[in-house]
C-alpha positions in Angstrom: 5.5 -41.4 2.6 2.9 -38.8 3.5 -0.2 -37.8 1.6 -0.6 -34.0 1.7 -3.6 -32.3 0.3 -3.7 -28.5 -0.5 -6.9 -26.5 -0.8 -6.2 -23.6 -3.1 -3.7 -23.3 -5.9 -2.7 -19.7 -6.1 0.2 -17.9 -4.2 0.1 -19.7 -0.9 -1.1 -23.1 -2.1 1.2 -23.4 -5.1 4.2 -22.2 -3.1 3.6 -24.7 -0.3 3.3 -27.5 -2.9 6.6 -26.6 -4.6 8.4 -26.3 -1.3 7.0 -29.6 -0.1 8.4 -31.3 -3.1 11.8 -29.8 -2.7 11.8 -31.1 0.8 10.8 -34.7 -0.1 10.5 -36.8 -3.3 8.5 -39.4 -1.5 5.3 -37.6 -0.5 2.2 -37.6 -2.6 1.0 -34.0 -3.0 -2.4 -33.1 -4.5 -3.6 -29.5 -4.9 -7.3 -28.6 -5.4 -8.4 -25.4 -7.1 -12.0 -24.6 -7.8 -11.1 -22.3 -10.6 -9.6 -23.2 -14.0 -6.1 -21.9 -13.2 -3.4 -22.5 -10.7 -0.5 -20.3 -9.9 -1.6 -17.1 -11.6 -0.4 -13.6 -10.9 -3.1 -11.9 -8.8 -1.2 -8.6 -8.6 -0.8 -8.3 -12.3 -4.5 -8.8 -13.1 -5.4 -5.1 -13.6 -2.7 -4.7 -16.2 -4.7 -6.7 -18.7 -7.2 -3.8 -18.9 -4.6 -1.5 -20.4 -3.2 -4.1 -22.8 0.1 -4.0 -20.8 -0.5 -7.8 -20.5 -2.1 -8.4 -23.9 -3.7 -11.9 -23.4 -5.2 -13.3 -20.2 -3.2 -16.5 -20.5 0.0 -14.6 -19.9 -1.3 -14.1 -16.3 -1.1 -17.9 -15.7 2.3 -18.8 -14.4 1.9 -22.6 -14.2 -0.4 -25.3 -15.6 -1.5 -28.6 -14.1 0.6 -30.3 -16.7 3.7 -28.3 -15.7 3.1 -29.0 -12.0 3.0 -32.7 -12.8 6.0 -32.7 -15.2 8.3 -30.4 -13.1 7.3 -31.2 -9.5 5.4 -34.5 -9.7 2.5 -32.7 -8.1 -1.1 -33.4 -9.1 -3.0 -30.1 -9.6 -6.7 -30.7 -10.0 -8.4 -27.5 -11.3 -12.2 -27.0 -11.4 -12.3 -29.2 -8.3 -14.1 -27.6 -5.3 -13.5 -28.9 -1.8 -16.9 -29.1 -0.1 -16.1 -30.3 3.4 -13.4 -31.6 5.8 -14.0 -34.7 7.9 -11.3 -34.2 10.6 -12.2 -37.4 12.4 -11.5 -39.6 9.4 -8.9 -37.2 7.9 -10.6 -36.9 4.5 -12.1 -34.2 2.3 -15.1 -34.2 0.1 -14.5 -32.8 -3.4 -16.7 -31.9 -6.3 -15.5 -32.0 -9.9 -17.2 -28.9 -11.3 -17.0 -30.1 -14.9 -18.4 -33.6 -14.4 -20.5 -33.1 -11.3 -18.8 -36.1 -9.6 -18.4 -35.9 -5.8 -15.6 -37.9 -4.3 -13.5 -38.2 -1.2 -9.7 -38.0 -0.7 -7.9 -38.9 2.5 -4.9 -37.1 3.9 -2.1 -37.2 6.4 -1.6 -33.4 6.4 -4.0 -30.8 5.0 -3.1 -27.2 4.0 -5.8 -24.6 3.6 -5.1 -21.8 1.2 -8.6 -20.8 0.0 -7.8 -17.1 -0.2 -10.4 -14.3 0.1 -13.4 -13.3 -2.0 -14.3 -9.7 -3.1 -16.9 -8.0 -1.0 -20.0 -7.1 -3.0 -22.6 -5.5 -0.7 -26.3 -5.7 -1.6 -26.7 -2.0 -2.4 -30.2 -1.0 -3.6 -30.5 -1.2 -7.3 -27.4 -3.2 -7.9 -29.3 -5.3 -10.5 -29.4 -2.1 -12.6 -25.7 -2.0 -13.3 -23.1 -4.4 -14.7 -21.0 -5.3 -11.7 -17.5 -6.9 -11.9 -14.9 -8.0 -9.4 -11.2 -8.6 -9.9 -9.9 -11.7 -8.2 -8.7 -14.1 -10.8 -8.0 -14.5 -14.5 -11.6 -15.4 -15.3 -12.7 -12.2 -13.6 -10.4 -9.9 -15.5 -11.0 -11.5 -18.8 -14.8 -11.2 -18.3 -14.4 -7.5 -17.5 -12.1 -6.7 -20.3 -14.3 -8.4 -22.9 -17.4 -6.6 -21.6 -16.0 -3.1 -21.7 -14.6 -3.7 -25.2 -18.0 -4.8 -26.5 -20.3 -2.4 -24.6 -21.5 0.8 -26.2 -19.9 3.5 -24.0 -16.6 4.2 -22.3 -17.8 5.1 -18.7 -16.5 2.8 -16.0 -16.9 3.4 -12.2 -14.5 1.8 -9.8 -15.8 1.6 -6.2 -13.0 1.4 -3.7 -9.6 3.2 -3.4 -7.4 0.3 -2.3 -4.6 -1.1 -4.4 -6.8 -3.1 -6.7 -9.2 -0.1 -7.2 -6.4 2.3 -8.0 -4.6 -0.1 -10.3 -7.8 -0.8 -12.1 -8.6 2.9 -12.5 -5.1 3.6 -13.9 -5.2 0.7 -16.4 -8.7 1.6 -17.5 -7.6 5.2 -18.2 -4.6 3.8 -20.1 -7.0 1.6 -22.1 -9.0 4.7 -23.2 -11.9 4.6 -20.8 -13.6 7.3 -18.8 -13.1 6.4 -15.2 -14.6 7.5 -11.9 -13.0 6.2 -8.8 -15.2 6.4 -5.7 -13.9 6.0 -2.2 -16.0 6.4 0.9 -13.2 7.6 3.2 -11.2 10.9 2.8 -8.4 9.2 0.9 -7.3 6.3 -1.3 -4.5 3.9 -0.4 -4.6 3.5 3.4 -1.0 2.4 3.8 -0.1 6.1 3.1 -0.8 9.0 5.4 -3.1 11.8 4.3 -0.3 14.2 3.7 1.6 11.8 1.4 -1.4 10.5 -0.5 -2.3 14.0 -1.7 0.5 13.6 -4.3 -1.3 10.6 -5.7 -4.7 12.2 -5.5 -3.4 15.0 -7.8 -1.7 12.5 -10.1 -4.9 10.6 -10.6 -6.8 13.7 -11.3 -4.1 15.0 -13.7 -4.5 11.8 -15.7 -8.2 12.1 -16.1 -9.6 10.0 -13.3 -12.7 11.5 -11.8 -11.6 10.9 -8.2 -14.3 11.2 -5.6 -13.4 10.7 -2.0 -15.4 10.9 1.2 -18.6 10.1 -0.6 -20.6 6.8 -0.3 -22.4 4.8 -2.8 -26.1 4.7 -1.8 -27.7 3.0 -4.8 -27.8 2.3 -8.5 -30.0 3.2 -11.4 -29.7 2.0 -15.0 -26.0 2.5 -15.8 -25.6 5.0 -13.0 -24.0 5.1 -9.5 -25.8 7.1 -6.9 -23.8 8.8 -4.2 -24.6 10.2 -0.8 -23.8 13.7 -2.0 -26.5 13.5 -4.6 -24.1 13.0 -7.5 -25.0 10.5 -10.2 -22.0 8.9 -11.9 -22.4 7.3 -15.4 -21.2 3.8 -15.5 -21.6 1.1 -18.2 -19.5 -1.1 -16.0 -19.0 -1.0 -12.2 -15.8 -2.6 -10.7 -16.4 -3.5 -7.1 -13.0 -3.1 -5.3 -14.0 -2.2 -1.7 -12.0 -5.0 -0.2 -12.0 -8.8 0.4 -13.2 -11.1 3.1 -11.4 -14.3 4.0 -12.8 -17.6 2.7 -13.3 -19.3 6.1 -16.5 -21.3 5.5 -14.8 -24.6 4.9 -12.6 -24.2 8.0 -15.5 -23.0 10.1 -17.8 -25.8 9.1 -15.0 -28.2 10.1 -14.8 -26.7 13.5 -11.5 -25.0 13.0 -11.0 -21.9 15.2 -11.7 -18.5 13.6 -9.7 -15.6 15.1 -10.8 -12.2 16.3 -10.3 -10.7 12.9 -12.7 -13.1 11.2 -9.8 -15.1 9.6 -8.5 -18.6 10.4 -6.6 -18.6 13.6 -3.1 -20.2 13.3 -0.1 -20.7 15.6 3.5 -19.7 15.1 3.9 -22.6 12.6 0.6 -21.7 10.7 -1.1 -24.7 12.3 -4.8 -24.5 13.1 -6.3 -26.0 16.2 -6.1 -29.4 14.4 -2.5 -30.8 14.5 -2.9 -32.1 11.0 -4.3 -29.0 9.3 -2.4 -25.8 8.4 -3.6 -22.6 6.8 -1.8 -19.8 4.8 -2.5 -16.8 2.7 -5.4 -14.3 2.7 -7.6 -16.6 4.7 -5.5 -16.5 7.9 -4.8 -13.8 10.5 -1.1 -13.0 11.2 0.8 -11.3 14.0 1.8 -7.7 13.4 5.2 -7.3 15.1 4.7 -3.5 15.5 1.2 -3.3 16.7 1.4 -6.6 18.8 -2.0 -7.4 17.4 -3.4 -10.1 15.0 -4.4 -8.7 11.6 -5.3 -9.7 8.1 -2.7 -9.2 5.4 -3.6 -9.7 1.8 -0.1 -9.7 0.3 1.6 -12.3 -1.9 4.9 -12.0 -0.1 3.7 -13.0 3.3 1.5 -15.8 1.8 4.5 -17.3 0.2 6.6 -16.9 3.3 4.0 -18.7 5.3 3.7 -21.4 2.7 7.4 -22.1 2.9 7.2 -22.3 6.7 4.4 -24.8 6.6 6.2 -27.1 4.1 9.3 -27.0 6.3 7.3 -27.6 9.5 5.6 -30.7 8.0 9.1 -32.0 7.1 10.4 -31.4 10.6 12.6 -28.4 9.7 13.0 -25.5 12.1 10.9 -22.4 11.3 10.9 -19.0 12.8 7.9 -16.6 12.8 8.9 -13.0 13.7 5.5 -11.6 12.6 4.8 -9.2 9.8 5.1 -5.4 9.4 3.2 -5.0 6.1 5.3 -3.7 3.2 3.7 -2.8 -0.1 4.2 -0.8 -3.3 2.1 0.6 -6.2 2.6 2.5 -9.4 0.2 5.4 -9.9 0.7 6.7 -13.4 4.1 8.5 -13.4 4.7 8.0 -9.6 6.0 5.1 -7.7 4.9 4.7 -4.1 5.8 2.3 -1.3 5.1 1.9 2.4 6.2 -0.2 5.3 5.5 -0.6 9.0 3.3 1.9 10.9 1.9 5.1 9.6 0.3 7.9 11.6 -3.2 7.0 10.4 -2.8 3.4 11.8 -1.3 4.6 15.1 -4.2 6.9 15.6 -6.9 4.5 14.4 -5.6 1.8 16.8 -5.2 4.2 19.7 -1.6 3.1 20.1 0.2 4.6 23.0 3.4 5.3 21.1 5.4 8.5 21.5 6.7 9.1 18.0 8.0 11.9 15.7 8.1 12.3 12.0 10.7 13.2 9.4 9.3 14.7 6.2 11.9 15.4 3.6 12.1 15.8 -0.2 15.7 15.2 -1.4 16.6 14.4 -5.0 16.3 10.7 -5.8 19.6 10.9 -7.7 22.3 13.4 -8.4 20.6 16.6 -9.6 22.6 17.0 -12.8 21.7 13.5 -14.0 18.8 13.1 -16.5 15.6 12.0 -14.8 16.5 13.3 -11.3 13.4 14.2 -9.5 12.2 14.9 -5.9 11.6 11.9 -3.6 8.9 12.6 -1.0 9.9 10.6 2.0 8.3 10.2 5.4 9.9 8.4 8.3 8.2 7.6 11.6 10.3 6.8 14.6 9.9 6.2 18.3 10.8 8.8 20.9 13.2 8.7 22.8 14.6 5.4 21.5 14.9 6.4 17.9 13.5 3.0 16.9 12.4 2.9 13.3 8.6 2.3 13.1 7.6 2.9 9.5 8.2 4.9 6.3 6.5 6.0 3.1 8.1 7.1 -0.2 6.4 8.7 -3.2 8.3 9.8 -6.3 9.1 9.3 -10.0 12.3 7.5 -9.1 13.1 4.4 -7.1 10.8 4.7 -4.1 10.7 0.9 -3.5 14.5 0.7 -3.0 14.2 3.2 -0.1 11.3 1.5 1.6 12.9 -1.9 1.2 15.9 -0.5 3.2 13.5 0.8 5.9 11.6 -2.5 6.0 14.9 -4.3 6.5 15.9 -1.9 9.2 12.6 -2.4 11.0 13.0 -6.2 10.9 16.5 -5.9 12.4 15.3 -3.5 15.2 17.3 -0.5 13.8 17.2 3.0 15.1 17.6 6.3 13.2 21.3 6.3 14.3 21.7 3.1 12.3 20.1 4.8 9.2 22.8 7.5 9.4 25.4 4.8 9.4 24.1 2.6 6.5 26.6 2.2 3.7 24.4 2.2 0.6 25.4 1.9 -3.1 26.1 5.1 -4.9 26.5 6.2 -8.5 25.1 9.4 -10.0 22.5 7.6 -12.2 21.1 5.7 -9.2 21.2 7.9 -6.1 23.2 10.3 -4.1 26.3 9.8 -1.9 24.0 10.6 1.1 21.0 8.6 0.2 17.4 9.5 1.0 17.5 7.0 3.8 20.7 8.4 5.3 19.2 11.9 5.0 16.1 10.8 6.9 18.4 9.3 9.7 20.3 12.6 10.0 17.1 14.7 10.3 15.6 12.2 12.8 18.7 12.3 14.9 18.6 16.1 15.0 15.0 16.0 16.1 15.8 13.6 18.9 18.6 15.7 20.1 16.4 18.8 20.1 18.5 20.6 17.5 15.5 22.3 16.0 11.7 22.4 16.0 9.4 21.6 13.1 5.8 21.7 12.0 4.3 19.6 9.1 2.5 21.0 6.1 -0.8 19.8 7.4 -0.7 22.6 10.0 0.2 25.5 7.6 -3.4 26.4 6.6 -4.2 26.9 10.2 -1.1 29.0 10.7 -2.0 31.2 7.7 -5.6 31.7 9.0 -4.2 32.6 12.4 -1.9 35.2 10.9 1.3 33.5 12.0 4.6 35.0 11.0 5.9 33.0 8.1 9.3 33.7 6.5 10.0 32.4 3.0 13.8 32.0 2.6 13.8 31.3 -1.1 15.3 33.8 -3.5 13.1 36.7 -4.7 12.4 35.3 -8.1 11.1 32.0 -6.5 8.9 34.0 -4.1 7.5 36.0 -7.0 6.6 32.8 -8.9 4.3 31.7 -6.0 4.3 32.0 -2.2 2.2 31.5 0.9 -0.2 34.4 1.3 1.0 36.7 4.0 4.6 35.3 4.0 7.6 37.6 4.3 10.4 37.0 1.8 13.9 37.1 3.4 16.1 35.0 1.2 18.7 32.8 3.0 21.4 34.8 1.1 20.2 38.0 2.8 19.2 36.5 6.2 22.2 37.7 8.3 21.9 41.2 6.9 18.2 41.4 7.6 18.1 39.5 10.9 16.7 42.6 12.7 13.5 42.2 10.7 12.7 38.9 12.4 10.6 39.2 15.6 11.6 37.5 18.8 8.3 37.8 20.7 6.3 35.2 18.7 6.9 32.0 16.8 8.5 32.4 13.4 7.9 29.7 10.8 10.5 29.2 8.1 10.1 27.5 4.8 11.8 27.2 1.4 11.2 24.8 -1.5 11.8 21.5 0.2 12.9 22.4 3.8 16.7 22.2 3.4 17.4 26.0 3.1 14.8 26.8 5.8 16.5 24.2 8.0 19.8 26.0 7.5 18.1 29.3 8.2 16.5 27.9 11.4 19.9 26.8 12.7 21.5 30.1 11.8 18.8 32.1 13.6 19.1 29.8 16.6 22.9 30.4 16.7 22.1 34.2 16.6 19.9 33.9 19.7 16.5 33.1 18.3 14.6 30.4 20.3 11.3 31.0 18.5 12.0 29.6 15.0 10.3 26.6 13.6 11.0 24.8 10.3 8.1 23.8 8.0 8.9 20.2 6.9 8.6 19.6 3.2 8.0 23.3 2.7 6.5 24.9 -0.4 6.7 21.8 -2.6 5.0 19.5 -0.1 2.5 22.2 0.7 1.5 22.6 -3.0 0.7 18.9 -3.2 -1.0 18.9 0.1 -3.3 21.7 -0.7 -4.0 21.3 -4.4 -6.5 18.4 -4.6 -8.8 19.7 -1.9 -8.6 23.3 -3.2 -9.7 22.2 -6.6 -12.4 19.7 -5.6 -13.9 21.7 -2.8 -13.5 25.1 -4.5 -11.9 26.6 -1.5 -9.6 29.6 -1.5 -6.0 28.7 -1.8 -3.5 29.8 0.9 -0.9 30.2 -1.9 -0.6 32.6 -4.8 0.5 29.9 -7.1 1.3 26.2 -6.7 4.7 24.8 -7.5 5.1 21.1 -8.2 8.7 21.1 -9.6 
């Protein structure tokens, strides 16, 4: 019989405990959690603010009593582990309710302390009511305060997943919300061109979205920004990120990695053979960047927890690293991302030769109710075609498509494999040639040199340079809104008007989503034009890309009218 102690009782700790018991009925398992709850849903916390989850207790998935009854696991809540004595293999624990300090010995120790919200000491912070969102107590405290305070203004600082989810649920709860992000965009797993869809969505639903502006201080119920703006805020939600809880490990002489998180080996073992670590407190290996990183996601935490429990019980484990897959709902849009994005490649200075597919097919058969555009971006290696990452944003099933890509990446698939995937089809759910298949076809065409393309982020520059842009949509579509300076030659008239197209300079073709302009590009190439370039995503993607910055910056639009349908 082994005595196994677990520090932390949320995703990683609770999962490790349950797996340990499934592996052995003999071991004594004790889990310590300094908070009042074990096994609660971190990811669902913001949904209490809108009333989607009505009472905070619904966020708690297991109780100490259930752990004992179902798993024969002792879960001690309100018990904080103060120190680790590695030589004597024991921990010192404080009962936060009674004040009692006691010791507990172990054969194996698993650390899952998680991470704590970053709350910087910004000048004047004592003048505002600051809240964080990390556990059930936090969200209950925030929810009670905003319901009782006189005023509806709430400022959320930080545009990561928690910040965006908090902003959405506060809006749904009837509050006036400002979301402040210091960088040029929210939601870093998405590239700048893709996230503009979500910028617009937040603004359309009443969020005062402020990007590229830093918080410099606070006054009474006000947030002060670098731009000089003053934002009213009866409550301030600090959501700028988390930092791993490593003090316990550090004080015990356990190795801390280059990322500032606990360093572990392939089996999630620390530099002490009897101590393991999982969850937000550790650094993990990114299989695409070949670098160690921090990854605050529930799925990887539970995966690591299972591996630890198996390794302790002499079962074979395989660690292939992580690629970082995540999803979020932003009002009426669903968004998901996996693997590498362009922003990450550039930020890390990765020497990868890659290309991009940017398509907007329908997420299901067009005649079916609820069919809507699926904005999809695929990143692949050149010349191998190896799939590196993808992002999807739409009102339909974005997660399904990214799950397919995440699986493809894990299995080392190429864009040729995406073409060949046999995916489920029925008109209410998708199309016979799914979004993923479609991306594979386009990527393969790019690899073979079938056509040239330019992304929507280059179109403003093209317009300002006076580039020759051809709109191949029908005349009525053109009249309802077009790129300023563009020439309208509908695809249906292209062959009869081919003499109007110059051969002595680049010609940029676009339509609504890029499909008709792709057909036009190939037609012109077959007619002897080698100077034609397709604008990926075309007018629909361009409308989303330009809109938020046009409105917030008051800049002149390069379009006569936006089109978001």
